[in-house]
BAFI-3210 file (N, C-alpha, C; in Angstrom, 3 decimals, decimal comma, padded with zeros to 6 digits):
// residues 253
n [1|2|3|4|5|6|7|8|9|10|11|12|13|14|15|16|17|18|19|20|21|22|23|24|25|26|27|28|29|30|31|32|33|34|35|36|37|38|39|40|41|42|43|44|45|46|47|48|49|50|51|52|53|54|55|56|57|58|59|60|61|62|63|64|65|66|67|68|69|70|71|72|73|74|75|76|77|78|79|80|81|82|83|84|85|86|87|88|89|90|91|92|93|94|95|96|97|98|99|100|101|102|103|104|105|106|107|108|109|110|111|112|113|114|115|116|117|118|119|120|121|122|123|124|125|126|127|128|129|130|131|132|133|134|135|136|137|138|139|140|141|142|143|144|145|146|147|148|149|150|151|152|153|154|155|156|157|158|159|160|161|162|163|164|165|166|167|168|169|170|171|172|173|174|175|176|177|178|179|180|181|182|183|184|185|186|187|188|189|190|191|192|193|194|195|196|197|198|199|200|201|202|203|204|205|206|207|208|209|210|211|212|213|214|215|216|217|218|219|220|221|222|223|224|225|226|227|228|229|230|231|232|233|234|235|236|237|238|239|240|241|242|243|244|245|246|247|248|249|250|251|252|253]
n.u [008,365|009,381|009,761|012,125|013,034|015,895|016,199|018,727|020,547|023,321|025,797|027,551|025,709|023,913|024,701|025,861|023,171|021,497|023,734|023,181|020,418|020,498|021,935|020,948|017,751|016,533|014,018|013,716|014,101|016,111|015,123|016,167|018,314|018,326|019,768|018,826|015,573|013,802|014,760|014,536|011,338|010,856|012,007|010,243|008,003|008,501|009,042|006,866|007,533|007,398|008,140|009,486|013,039|013,847|015,610|015,853|017,281|017,615|019,287|017,687|015,014|013,697|013,071|010,614|008,811|008,985|007,258|004,473|004,423|004,412|002,606|-000,711|000,054|-000,099|001,746|004,842|006,692|010,183|012,209|014,664|017,250|019,440|019,893|017,326|015,282|012,466|011,136|011,235|009,529|007,036|006,985|007,191|004,594|003,009|003,298|005,403|007,844|011,411|014,645|018,157|021,184|024,518|022,633|021,343|021,486|019,544|017,478|016,730|015,670|013,880|012,255|011,453|010,079|008,139|006,401|005,681|004,131|002,027|001,073|000,015|-002,512|-005,548|-005,747|-007,670|-006,762|-004,552|-000,534|001,543|-000,236|-001,621|000,688|000,756|-000,840|-000,204|002,030|001,373|-000,970|001,091|002,502|000,199|000,025|-002,292|-002,746|-004,739|-005,546|-003,777|-001,670|-002,026|000,010|-000,158|000,039|-001,370|-001,686|-003,038|-004,294|-006,140|-006,641|-008,487|-007,572|-008,534|-010,160|-008,934|-008,013|-006,350|-003,302|-001,613|001,567|002,778|005,079|007,271|005,269|002,025|-001,162|-004,118|-006,705|-010,120|-012,394|-014,795|-015,010|-013,222|-010,405|-007,037|-004,016|-000,880|001,896|003,923|005,832|005,448|006,687|007,449|004,506|004,689|006,130|005,230|002,616|003,181|002,809|000,295|-001,489|-001,193|000,198|002,520|002,085|002,995|005,093|003,928|001,621|000,073|-001,912|-004,493|-004,668|-007,320|-009,237|-009,447|-011,002|-010,612|-008,147|-006,565|-005,458|-005,134|-004,729|-001,734|-001,919|-004,080|-005,224|-008,655|-010,348|-012,775|-014,671|-014,857|-012,534|-009,523|-006,084|-002,609|-001,088|002,619|004,399|006,657|005,993|004,077|004,204|004,864|002,860|000,746|001,618|001,156|-001,545|-002,302|-001,280|-003,004|-005,493|-006,040|-006,347]
n.v [047,608|044,783|042,192|040,267|037,026|034,876|031,633|029,695|027,263|027,459|029,421|030,752|029,911|031,612|033,957|034,359|034,027|036,394|038,158|037,998|038,542|041,235|041,992|041,063|041,070|043,904|044,762|043,299|043,602|041,986|041,619|040,119|037,252|033,874|031,276|028,682|026,911|027,703|029,858|031,168|031,101|033,195|035,513|035,496|036,194|038,874|039,933|039,646|039,112|039,040|037,555|033,961|032,413|029,516|026,950|023,298|020,955|020,898|020,947|020,065|020,883|020,518|022,241|021,812|020,781|022,913|024,779|024,116|024,884|027,902|031,265|032,127|033,990|036,413|034,587|034,026|031,312|030,457|027,508|026,277|023,831|021,380|018,344|017,030|014,957|014,044|016,479|018,247|017,097|017,197|020,038|020,989|019,898|021,410|023,951|025,851|027,148|026,257|026,743|025,222|024,771|025,481|028,722|029,643|032,911|033,495|031,373|032,337|035,111|034,176|033,295|034,841|036,811|035,212|035,596|037,818|038,697|036,877|038,004|040,122|038,701|038,783|035,706|033,185|030,701|030,565|030,069|028,845|027,642|025,511|024,073|022,311|021,263|019,402|018,178|016,601|015,184|014,069|012,215|010,478|009,448|010,615|012,901|015,142|017,588|020,059|023,174|025,061|027,041|030,150|032,936|034,660|034,532|031,655|028,446|026,600|022,975|020,038|016,947|014,409|015,927|016,441|015,612|015,693|016,476|019,061|020,027|023,009|024,675|025,755|025,814|024,510|022,994|022,905|020,287|020,079|018,331|020,045|021,234|023,634|024,965|025,748|027,349|026,931|028,102|025,903|023,268|020,859|018,253|019,266|018,686|016,488|015,014|015,687|014,527|012,145|009,935|009,605|008,395|009,395|009,245|009,840|009,905|010,307|012,742|015,272|015,179|014,619|011,913|011,284|008,381|007,256|008,547|007,262|005,742|004,015|002,075|002,305|000,748|001,364|003,311|004,300|004,178|005,248|007,168|007,170|009,138|009,530|011,733|011,350|012,663|012,162|010,964|010,618|008,097|007,268|005,395|003,973|004,132|002,335|-000,558|000,070|001,538|-000,289|-002,537|-001,163|-000,266|-002,869|-003,856|-002,118|-002,465|-005,124|-008,326]
n.w [016,863|017,187|020,734|022,171|023,387|024,366|025,574|025,835|027,075|025,661|026,210|024,197|022,140|022,352|022,249|019,563|018,185|018,866|018,146|015,128|014,885|015,447|013,185|010,952|011,718|011,911|013,237|015,431|018,775|021,497|024,221|026,672|028,019|028,736|030,295|031,027|031,779|034,006|034,154|032,190|031,939|033,960|032,676|031,080|032,181|033,420|030,958|028,744|026,307|022,796|021,048|021,655|021,701|021,453|022,837|022,790|023,947|026,609|029,982|032,741|032,178|029,357|026,318|024,926|027,212|028,936|027,299|028,204|030,342|029,900|030,176|029,629|026,667|024,061|022,531|020,121|019,434|018,372|017,674|018,528|017,811|017,313|016,789|017,634|015,991|016,638|017,807|015,806|013,782|015,154|015,875|012,463|011,741|013,502|012,661|013,255|013,431|013,275|013,764|013,138|014,881|013,162|013,711|010,459|008,769|006,407|006,883|009,455|008,772|007,701|009,093|011,083|010,010|008,633|011,040|011,439|009,763|010,577|012,658|011,838|011,095|012,531|015,253|016,366|018,128|019,557|018,543|020,507|022,606|020,168|019,854|021,988|022,355|019,773|020,557|022,642|021,292|019,322|021,369|021,535|019,305|017,943|016,593|014,974|013,496|011,346|010,548|008,033|006,381|004,278|001,974|003,203|005,448|008,248|007,926|009,863|009,607|009,351|008,960|008,547|006,156|003,787|000,724|-001,737|-002,561|-004,629|-006,480|-007,260|-008,348|-006,060|-004,293|-002,909|-003,927|-001,904|-001,817|-000,394|001,335|001,279|-001,196|-001,098|-002,411|-000,997|-001,220|-000,149|001,467|001,046|-000,044|-002,619|-001,187|001,405|002,415|002,161|003,938|006,125|006,202|005,180|007,846|008,090|006,117|003,849|000,311|-001,594|-004,851|-007,524|-008,853|-008,745|-007,126|-003,887|-002,361|-000,274|000,959|002,240|000,509|-001,888|-004,221|-006,572|-008,803|-011,179|-014,274|-017,023|-019,528|-018,745|-015,745|-012,905|-010,337|-009,295|-007,167|-004,287|-004,945|-007,677|-009,000|-010,838|-010,238|-011,293|-011,638|-011,240|-012,835|-011,428|-009,154|-008,375|-007,848|-005,278|-004,105|-004,404|-002,336|-000,003|000,042|000,567|002,861|004,432|004,012|003,678|005,301]
ca.u [009,372|009,036|010,428|012,254|013,843|016,161|016,559|019,670|021,562|025,066|026,023|027,793|025,041|022,771|025,502|025,633|021,735|021,900|024,084|022,486|019,070|020,793|022,471|019,470|016,372|016,495|012,757|013,745|014,420|016,376|015,161|016,612|018,681|018,274|020,107|018,083|014,247|013,807|015,281|013,615|010,240|010,748|012,174|008,819|006,918|009,075|008,822|006,005|007,899|006,675|008,834|010,965|013,685|014,132|016,609|015,221|017,892|018,363|019,123|016,519|013,485|013,499|011,736|009,084|008,096|008,908|006,305|003,459|004,057|003,631|001,438|-001,323|000,240|000,354|003,305|005,465|008,056|010,715|012,608|016,311|017,708|020,915|019,140|016,248|014,037|011,374|010,761|011,617|008,710|006,193|007,072|006,428|003,119|001,828|003,652|005,978|009,834|012,397|016,304|018,881|022,697|024,494|021,896|021,337|020,736|018,379|016,271|016,721|014,698|012,067|011,241|010,921|009,266|006,562|005,871|005,513|002,871|001,186|000,698|-001,060|-003,765|-006,145|-005,986|-008,506|-005,754|-002,393|000,991|001,714|-000,986|-002,064|001,642|000,833|-001,968|000,300|003,004|000,157|-001,306|001,949|002,769|-000,633|-000,646|-003,403|-002,842|-005,803|-005,194|-002,631|-002,078|-000,902|000,763|-000,378|000,588|-002,341|-002,308|-002,854|-005,506|-006,431|-007,398|-008,587|-006,483|-009,203|-010,690|-007,837|-008,295|-005,017|-002,470|-001,059|002,370|002,720|006,100|007,844|004,193|001,280|-002,593|-004,305|-008,094|-010,400|-013,705|-015,777|-014,838|-012,534|-009,149|-005,996|-003,228|-000,579|003,197|004,524|006,252|004,570|008,074|007,196|003,421|004,208|006,729|004,116|001,354|003,041|002,543|-001,669|-002,296|-001,120|001,114|003,414|001,685|003,355|006,445|003,403|000,256|000,052|-002,793|-004,883|-005,117|-008,837|-010,071|-009,196|-012,098|-010,519|-007,253|-007,154|-003,985|-005,010|-004,095|-000,541|-002,156|-004,346|-006,187|-009,921|-010,844|-014,134|-015,285|-014,926|-011,434|-008,517|-005,088|-001,735|000,033|003,807|004,879|007,675|005,310|002,758|004,385|004,565|001,333|-000,107|002,199|000,345|-002,813|-002,893|-001,208|-003,963|-006,739|-006,348|-006,139]
ca.v [047,175|043,340|042,065|039,227|036,671|034,042|030,756|028,609|026,966|027,457|030,791|030,993|030,122|032,741|034,931|033,825|034,081|037,947|039,051|037,500|039,429|042,462|042,378|040,481|041,361|044,656|045,172|042,347|043,473|040,951|042,129|039,075|036,328|032,997|029,720|027,847|027,311|028,459|031,962|031,894|031,635|034,351|036,508|035,905|036,725|040,119|041,275|039,560|039,535|038,827|035,958|033,829|031,837|028,660|025,849|022,026|020,063|022,041|020,175|020,037|021,125|020,816|023,102|021,018|020,639|023,976|025,499|023,742|026,050|029,539|031,995|032,572|035,238|036,254|034,527|033,281|030,287|029,493|026,600|025,877|022,925|020,295|017,235|016,293|014,771|013,914|017,690|018,859|016,199|017,850|021,623|021,276|019,991|022,519|025,066|026,398|027,623|025,902|026,665|024,517|025,594|027,205|029,114|030,366|033,825|033,410|030,940|033,054|036,414|033,881|032,637|036,208|037,429|034,783|036,002|039,259|038,152|036,110|038,978|040,979|038,380|038,103|034,374|032,513|030,234|031,011|029,684|027,696|026,440|024,818|023,143|022,044|020,209|019,084|017,339|015,473|014,497|013,099|011,286|009,477|009,147|011,330|014,058|015,120|018,611|020,739|024,455|025,162|028,787|030,821|034,103|035,583|034,166|030,189|028,168|025,389|022,031|018,785|016,180|013,966|016,420|016,887|014,742|015,485|018,245|019,552|020,782|024,476|025,538|025,901|026,041|023,655|023,564|021,480|020,101|019,769|017,564|020,954|021,725|024,471|024,445|026,193|027,532|026,929|027,899|024,944|022,876|019,250|017,389|019,285|018,407|014,836|014,693|016,468|013,588|010,683|009,267|009,659|007,535|010,027|008,636|010,779|008,635|010,922|014,036|016,367|015,022|013,500|011,797|010,649|006,980|006,856|008,907|006,420|004,658|002,743|001,691|001,671|000,439|001,788|004,995|004,316|003,997|006,395|006,909|007,750|009,507|009,190|012,507|011,484|013,425|011,356|011,006|010,112|007,046|007,016|003,432|003,660|004,436|001,239|-001,823|000,602|001,784|-001,505|-003,301|000,014|-000,691|-004,298|-004,215|-000,940|-002,972|-007,013|-008,433]
ca.w [017,399|018,435|021,167|021,833|024,524|023,732|026,387|025,622|027,878|025,924|026,356|023,100|020,642|022,557|021,638|017,758|017,314|019,235|016,990|014,114|015,020|015,475|012,165|009,897|011,546|012,423|013,816|017,149|019,876|022,470|025,931|027,883|027,480|030,002|030,474|031,450|031,415|035,014|034,485|030,887|032,158|034,596|031,908|030,301|033,308|033,599|030,020|028,168|024,771|021,627|020,739|022,341|020,872|022,507|022,421|022,555|024,367|028,101|031,600|033,882|031,838|027,532|025,586|024,512|028,404|029,351|026,471|029,040|031,639|029,360|030,368|028,203|026,544|022,843|022,321|019,042|019,480|017,358|018,489|017,909|017,762|016,612|015,978|017,696|014,872|017,244|018,355|014,720|013,460|015,921|015,505|011,790|012,020|014,153|011,574|013,557|012,691|013,852|013,464|013,275|014,929|013,965|012,625|009,126|008,588|005,766|007,469|010,404|008,559|007,017|010,966|012,378|009,012|008,793|012,926|011,221|009,074|011,282|013,876|011,111|010,758|014,118|014,870|017,493|018,700|019,751|018,313|021,437|023,011|019,038|019,769|022,862|021,830|018,911|021,004|023,104|020,309|018,978|022,030|021,883|017,891|018,025|015,494|013,923|012,865|011,004|010,597|006,699|006,184|003,077|001,924|003,741|006,841|008,156|008,204|010,588|009,001|009,839|008,283|007,181|005,501|002,755|-000,359|-002,236|-002,905|-005,904|-006,316|-007,920|-008,589|-004,620|-003,358|-003,211|-003,596|-000,876|-002,063|000,296|000,982|001,456|-002,369|-001,262|-002,659|-000,088|-001,580|000,895|000,898|001,566|-001,151|-001,820|-000,615|002,882|003,015|002,468|005,200|007,013|006,238|005,634|008,911|007,920|005,346|002,039|-000,754|-002,969|-006,190|-008,937|-008,414|-009,068|-006,476|-003,010|-002,449|000,841|000,744|002,301|-000,471|-003,351|-004,634|-007,558|-008,975|-013,000|-014,496|-018,142|-019,617|-017,588|-014,238|-012,468|-009,304|-009,054|-005,891|-004,001|-005,427|-009,143|-009,492|-011,412|-010,137|-011,871|-010,725|-011,666|-013,222|-010,415|-007,371|-008,841|-007,019|-003,923|-003,936|-003,997|-001,270|000,877|-000,021|000,872|004,251|005,224|004,098|003,758|006,711]
c.u [008,905|009,932|010,524|013,072|014,563|016,777|017,305|020,291|022,957|025,293|026,438|026,978|023,933|023,457|024,978|024,435|021,557|022,290|023,869|021,495|019,391|021,561|021,556|018,112|016,288|015,374|012,661|014,542|014,787|015,983|016,084|016,904|018,977|018,864|020,029|016,561|013,553|013,841|014,728|012,243|009,870|011,054|010,440|008,231|007,029|008,891|007,788|006,288|006,677|006,873|009,564|011,860|014,066|014,825|015,638|015,570|018,417|018,013|017,658|014,862|013,759|012,673|010,208|008,414|007,890|007,585|004,643|003,003|004,443|002,853|000,566|-001,361|000,031|001,947|003,877|006,267|008,719|012,000|013,981|016,979|019,018|020,457|017,996|014,998|013,023|010,091|010,584|009,898|007,190|005,908|006,793|004,761|002,390|002,553|004,302|007,242|010,448|014,186|017,404|019,983|023,659|023,510|022,430|020,903|019,642|017,529|015,778|015,396|013,783|011,012|010,779|009,678|007,920|005,445|005,199|004,284|002,223|000,486|000,178|-002,242|-004,133|-006,145|-006,865|-007,496|-004,632|-001,980|000,973|001,062|-001,413|-000,691|001,770|-000,209|-000,973|001,291|002,335|-000,366|-000,095|002,440|001,999|-000,906|-001,646|-003,827|-003,623|-005,975|-004,038|-002,868|-001,443|-001,108|000,227|-000,008|-000,527|-002,450|-002,109|-003,931|-005,489|-007,309|-007,693|-007,957|-007,251|-010,370|-010,199|-007,897|-007,024|-004,829|-001,746|000,616|002,234|003,838|006,488|006,639|003,618|-000,358|-003,219|-006,098|-008,801|-011,895|-015,216|-015,911|-013,666|-010,991|-007,871|-004,863|-001,586|001,090|004,501|004,847|005,378|005,388|007,738|006,093|003,543|005,096|005,613|003,051|001,675|002,742|000,916|-002,017|-002,083|000,476|001,369|003,109|002,644|004,076|005,199|002,255|000,785|-001,502|-003,254|-005,732|-006,734|-009,459|-010,507|-010,218|-012,044|-009,109|-006,996|-005,819|-004,162|-004,742|-002,607|-000,647|-002,707|-005,040|-007,321|-010,028|-012,525|-015,138|-015,390|-013,285|-010,061|-006,919|-003,820|-000,861|001,504|004,024|006,024|007,081|004,494|003,219|004,130|003,387|000,507|000,154|001,427|-000,393|-002,906|-002,255|-002,322|-004,913|-006,870|-005,884|-005,214]
c.v [045,907|042,869|040,580|038,277|035,362|032,989|029,579|028,442|026,591|028,941|031,437|030,939|031,321|033,776|035,356|034,562|035,686|038,462|038,862|038,221|040,614|042,807|042,288|041,096|042,669|045,324|044,191|043,433|042,484|041,866|041,461|037,906|035,538|032,104|028,589|027,699|027,661|029,888|032,209|031,944|032,778|036,007|036,866|036,620|038,299|040,678|041,125|039,918|039,012|037,524|035,383|032,103|030,423|027,448|024,773|021,880|021,029|021,095|020,790|020,191|021,241|022,256|022,968|020,745|022,061|024,984|024,773|024,811|027,297|030,187|032,237|034,135|035,157|036,356|033,463|032,378|030,124|029,175|026,754|025,095|022,342|019,477|016,655|016,011|014,686|015,615|018,310|018,085|017,118|019,299|021,623|020,709|020,853|024,338|025,813|026,036|026,768|026,598|026,176|025,286|024,763|027,733|030,100|031,735|034,109|033,098|031,851|034,165|035,658|033,281|034,208|036,860|036,939|035,021|037,147|039,223|037,684|037,313|040,159|040,543|038,098|036,579|033,975|031,647|030,215|029,969|027,918|027,134|025,224|023,106|022,417|020,502|019,475|017,696|016,201|014,773|013,212|012,006|010,013|008,895|009,315|012,720|014,397|016,422|019,550|022,329|024,334|026,741|028,954|031,833|035,182|035,662|032,236|030,116|026,497|024,233|020,582|017,705|015,109|014,526|016,700|015,521|014,695|016,725|017,727|020,228|021,813|025,286|024,633|025,748|024,754|024,189|022,423|021,543|019,642|018,856|018,580|021,536|023,215|023,865|025,991|026,374|027,880|027,632|027,003|023,926|021,173|018,136|017,742|018,721|016,550|014,196|014,701|015,218|012,122|009,331|009,325|009,635|008,472|009,152|009,605|010,065|009,136|012,326|014,982|016,189|013,912|013,197|011,232|009,202|006,297|007,136|008,447|005,683|003,396|003,127|001,191|001,641|000,846|003,445|005,366|004,356|005,295|006,392|007,599|008,088|009,565|010,789|012,611|012,351|012,059|011,568|010,512|009,225|006,526|005,678|003,389|003,912|002,982|000,229|-000,979|000,862|000,448|-001,847|-002,185|-000,554|-001,890|-004,410|-002,685|-001,710|-004,238|-007,401|-009,672]
c.w [017,694|019,274|021,534|023,250|024,276|025,031|025,495|026,427|027,073|025,030|024,753|021,775|020,973|022,343|020,491|017,553|018,222|018,108|015,716|013,641|014,694|013,970|011,081|010,236|012,430|013,729|015,185|017,992|021,049|023,529|027,003|027,058|028,875|029,397|030,957|031,316|032,365|034,946|032,953|031,244|033,313|033,723|031,324|030,677|033,093|032,199|028,942|026,438|023,432|020,951|021,321|021,513|021,479|022,161|022,945|023,821|025,813|029,011|032,269|033,170|030,294|027,434|025,163|026,218|029,016|028,432|027,449|030,141|031,345|030,002|029,316|027,422|024,861|022,378|021,339|019,841|018,397|018,054|017,855|018,878|017,108|015,967|016,865|017,007|015,238|017,325|016,803|014,294|014,119|015,512|013,778|011,588|012,334|013,570|012,243|013,310|013,557|013,174|013,786|013,623|013,972|012,875|011,539|008,809|007,898|006,328|008,771|010,159|008,036|008,327|011,440|010,604|008,772|010,026|012,287|010,851|009,698|012,284|013,189|011,216|012,174|014,087|016,814|018,293|018,550|019,315|019,080|021,870|021,604|019,090|021,066|023,341|020,928|019,491|021,881|022,386|019,577|019,817|022,271|020,532|017,548|017,256|014,732|013,058|012,181|011,417|009,522|006,578|004,973|002,903|002,533|005,304|006,981|008,505|008,905|009,880|009,204|008,321|007,128|006,175|004,120|001,448|-001,195|-002,252|-004,287|-006,192|-007,573|-007,960|-006,470|-003,774|-003,549|-003,249|-003,056|-001,200|-000,905|000,451|000,057|-000,310|-002,637|-001,702|-001,870|-000,746|-000,598|000,772|001,748|000,589|-000,672|-001,237|000,949|003,280|002,908|003,656|006,449|006,870|006,099|006,603|008,603|006,872|003,694|001,846|-001,728|-004,368|-007,371|-008,144|-008,451|-007,850|-005,241|-002,564|-000,659|000,442|000,329|001,425|-001,745|-003,034|-005,683|-008,168|-010,721|-013,694|-016,158|-018,302|-018,603|-016,304|-013,949|-011,185|-009,382|-007,384|-005,772|-004,838|-007,330|-009,708|-009,782|-011,352|-010,598|-011,282|-011,135|-011,638|-011,639|-009,205|-007,387|-007,669|-005,656|-003,186|-003,716|-002,843|-000,208|000,711|000,765|002,543|005,293|004,939|003,566|004,378|006,472]
res [m|i|t|a|i|i|i|d|d|e|k|s|a|s|d|v|l|q|m|e|l|e|i|n|c|p|d|v|n|v|v|a|i|a|n|d|a|k|a|g|l|l|e|i|k|k|h|k|p|d|i|v|f|l|d|i|d|m|p|w|m|t|g|l|e|m|i|e|l|l|p|d|e|n|l|d|i|i|f|v|t|a|h|d|e|y|a|i|q|a|i|k|t|s|a|l|d|f|l|t|k|p|v|d|a|v|e|l|k|k|a|v|q|k|i|i|n|k|r|e|i|a|c|k|v|t|q|y|q|f|l|v|e|q|v|k|a|f|q|e|n|k|v|k|q|i|i|l|p|s|q|n|g|i|s|f|v|e|i|r|d|i|i|y|c|k|a|e|d|t|y|s|f|v|y|l|e|n|g|k|r|l|f|v|s|k|s|l|k|g|l|s|e|l|l|a|k|h|n|f|y|r|c|h|k|s|y|l|v|n|l|e|k|i|s|t|y|s|k|t|d|g|g|f|l|s|l|k|d|g|i|q|i|p|l|s|r|s|k|k|q|a|f|i|d|i|m|k|n|l|y|i|a]
***
């Protein structure tokens, strides 16, 4: 049985979430509900739960501010939010889950199952510690590392080591400089949103490329990009002009 605490200043929202957990996630036992961050911190210290369902937009202290005060425990966080786009982007980057209000039962089960799977695999860096680092990095525009989820666990990857990503149905392959290929449970669209601010470009419906790894662009054979490791990636006709404009902005003073 996995223990959980719900922290949300909206009582109706916390009641609905508790009910959804009882119906859809029988392995999760809600041991406490808190209606603000201060009470939530006390409940966490008292119960030492496995999961905290944490609202982002709360008075006195937001959920993102609260995580920096959490004890150094083996604690997983699922954020609950209505609208905070900045927080959602940070959460996506650190591979943490978030639920939007009203909570969808399918998404709730997916989020809980991901944590169950992760807890079966030893991890040197706890999830919330990584999130604290990522939130600070976002504020300073210095994000260097992301977590990529897979069917077998999670991988910590340096963004600069990613050469390109390739779609594989609703999943993706991520190709790294060390020759390693990761099969990740994330769509190419999701990876594109995740890496857009780090000089990655969706050059084709099936490919996302690190612009810093491109060596040449060829107009022949419909257009393709040659990467520094010799790999050739197709460039869609509809993407050519946008690609040229981006490269001009990046490398031409």
